[in-house]
C-alpha positions in Angstrom: 124.1 90.7 112.4 127.1 89.7 110.3 129.5 90.6 113.1 127.8 88.2 115.5 129.0 85.1 113.8 131.8 84.6 116.3 129.2 84.6 119.2 126.9 81.9 117.6 127.2 78.2 117.8 129.2 77.0 114.9 126.7 74.6 113.6 124.0 77.3 113.6 126.3 79.5 111.6 126.8 76.5 109.1 123.0 75.9 109.0 122.4 79.6 108.2 125.0 79.5 105.4 123.4 76.3 104.0 120.0 78.1 104.0 121.5 81.1 102.2 123.0 78.9 99.6 119.6 77.6 98.5 117.8 80.9 98.8 117.0 82.4 95.4 117.4 86.0 96.5 121.1 85.6 97.4 123.5 86.9 94.7 125.7 84.4 92.9 128.8 86.1 94.1 127.7 85.7 97.6 126.9 82.1 97.1 130.5 81.5 95.8 131.8 82.9 99.1 129.2 80.8 101.0 130.2 77.6 99.2 133.9 78.2 100.1 133.1 78.8 103.7 130.8 75.7 103.9 133.4 73.5 102.3 136.1 74.9 104.7 133.8 73.8 107.6 133.1 70.5 106.1 136.8 69.8 105.6 137.8 71.0 109.2 135.2 68.6 110.8 135.4 65.8 108.2 131.5 66.0 107.6 131.3 63.2 105.1 127.4 62.8 105.2 126.8 66.5 104.7 129.4 66.7 101.9 127.7 63.8 100.1 124.3 65.5 100.5 125.5 68.8 99.1 127.1 67.1 96.2 123.9 65.1 95.5 122.0 68.3 95.6 124.6 69.9 93.1 125.5 72.6 95.6 129.2 71.3 95.7 131.3 69.7 93.0 132.4 66.1 94.1 136.2 65.7 94.9 136.7 62.0 95.3 140.2 62.5 96.9 138.7 64.7 99.5 135.9 62.4 100.1 138.3 59.4 100.5 140.5 61.4 102.9 137.6 62.4 105.1 136.2 58.9 105.2 139.6 57.6 106.1 139.9 60.1 109.0 136.4 59.1 110.3 137.3 55.5 110.2 140.4 56.1 112.1 138.5 58.0 114.7 135.9 55.2 115.0 138.7 52.7 115.5 140.2 54.8 118.3 136.7 55.1 120.0 136.2 51.4 119.7 139.5 50.6 121.5 
């Protein structure tokens, strides 16, 4: 099933990784890898609300500069859409 990741919808893959991050039976070393993958996805799509939620749940460590950068990109995109 691990090789099927490329054939699944990206948001379903992300949802599965988020589920595994909170699952008690997943080993800590696996959770480190999952956190890195989730953070990469969050950064690539500027997912501010998800990032803030994961920080609030202590699943990720808050990086204020990253948060500010993603917010700025989102605001720029909203301005483009408004025009």
